[in-house]
C-alpha positions in Angstrom: -2.4 11.4 -1.1 0.5 10.2 1.0 0.2 13.1 3.4 -3.5 12.3 3.9 -2.9 8.8 5.0 0.4 9.3 6.8 -0.8 9.0 10.4 -3.1 6.0 9.7 -0.3 4.2 7.8 2.1 4.6 10.7 -0.4 3.0 13.1 -1.2 0.0 10.8 0.1 -3.6 10.9 2.4 -4.6 8.1 -0.4 -6.4 6.3 -2.7 -3.4 6.5 0.1 -1.2 5.1 0.4 -3.5 2.1 -3.3 -3.3 1.5 -3.4 0.5 1.8 -0.4 0.8 -0.6 -2.3 -1.4 -3.1 -5.5 0.7 -2.6 -3.6 3.9 -3.4 -2.1 2.4 -6.5 -5.6 1.4 -7.6 -6.9 4.9 -6.8 -4.1 6.5 -8.9 -4.8 4.1 -11.8 -8.6 4.7 -11.6 -7.8 8.4 -12.2 -5.9 7.5 -15.3 -2.6 7.9 -13.5 0.4 5.6 -14.1 3.5 4.6 -12.4 6.5 4.9 -14.7 10.2 4.3 -14.9 12.7 5.3 -17.5 14.5 2.6 -19.4 16.8 2.8 -22.4 14.0 3.4 -24.9 11.9 5.9 -22.9 9.3 5.7 -20.1 7.6 2.4 -19.4 4.8 1.5 -16.9 5.9 -0.6 -13.9 4.1 -3.6 -12.6 1.6 -3.1 -9.7 3.8 -4.9 -7.2 6.6 -2.4 -7.9 4.2 0.5 -7.7 3.0 -0.7 -4.3 6.6 -0.9 -3.2 7.2 2.7 -4.4 4.1 3.9 -2.5 5.3 2.2 0.7 8.7 3.8 0.2 7.1 7.2 0.0 5.5 6.7 3.4 8.9 5.6 4.9 10.6 8.6 3.4 8.0 11.0 4.7 8.3 9.5 8.2 12.1 9.9 8.1 11.8 13.5 6.9 9.4 14.3 9.6 11.6 12.8 12.3 14.6 14.9 11.1 12.4 18.0 11.2 11.5 17.2 14.8 15.1 16.8 15.7 16.1 20.1 14.4 17.5 18.6 11.2 19.9 16.3 13.0 20.5 12.9 11.5 18.6 10.1 13.2 
């Protein structure tokens, strides 16, 4: 899903990016998906705010990977 929205996300305002990240979290959850983290006793579901942050981080990571590819793998 991140790949599908990559171009649109990059062109959005900060507020719109937050809204899109929230919408993607809701979409995953509507398909019975969950956002999890491992703690000392196993896997636990994370709060929606943390999930939105993780989705936004995925967009940033993808953008950085694509920039590095465009530069022949050189660090940016």
